C-alpha positions in Angstrom: 0.0 0.0 0.1 2.7 2.5 0.8 4.5 1.7 -2.5 1.3 2.8 -4.3 1.1 6.0 -2.1 4.7 6.6 -3.1 4.1 6.1 -6.7 1.0 8.6 -6.7 3.3 11.1 -4.8 6.0 10.8 -7.4 3.6 11.3 -10.2 2.0 14.4 -8.6 5.6 15.7 -8.0 6.4 15.1 -11.6 3.3 17.0 -12.7 4.2 19.8 -10.4 7.7 20.1 -11.8 6.7 19.9 -15.4 3.9 22.4 -15.1 5.9 24.7 -12.7 3.1 24.6 -10.1 3.7 25.4 -6.5 0.9 25.5 -3.8 2.2 27.4 -0.9 4.0 24.7 1.1 3.4 21.9 -1.2 6.1 21.8 -3.8 7.6 19.1 -6.0 10.5 18.7 -3.5 8.0 18.2 -0.5 6.2 15.6 -2.6 9.4 13.7 -3.6 10.5 13.8 0.1 7.1 12.3 1.2 7.3 9.6 -1.6 10.9 8.7 -0.5 9.6 8.4 3.2 6.7 6.2 2.0 9.2 4.0 0.1 11.6 3.7 3.1 8.6 2.6 5.3 7.6 0.1 2.6 11.1 -1.4 2.3 11.4 -1.5 6.2 8.1 -3.7 6.2 5.9 -1.1 7.8 2.3 -1.1 6.5 2.3 -4.6 5.4 -0.7 -6.8 5.1 -2.5 -7.5 8.5 -3.5 -10.9 7.5 -0.8 -13.4 8.4 -1.4 -17.2 8.3 1.4 -19.1 9.8 1.9 -22.7 10.2 
């Protein structure tokens, strides 16, 4: 799930960068940083599936 959030943030950051858009505090740099944070959490195993069936 976090990987999808990161992908969406990166897409929005790309659109902001290409269009030259900046909304007050939300810039392309902020969105890239948030996407990298989501990717780091995903790779660390945070936000994984709550359904675990062990044997």
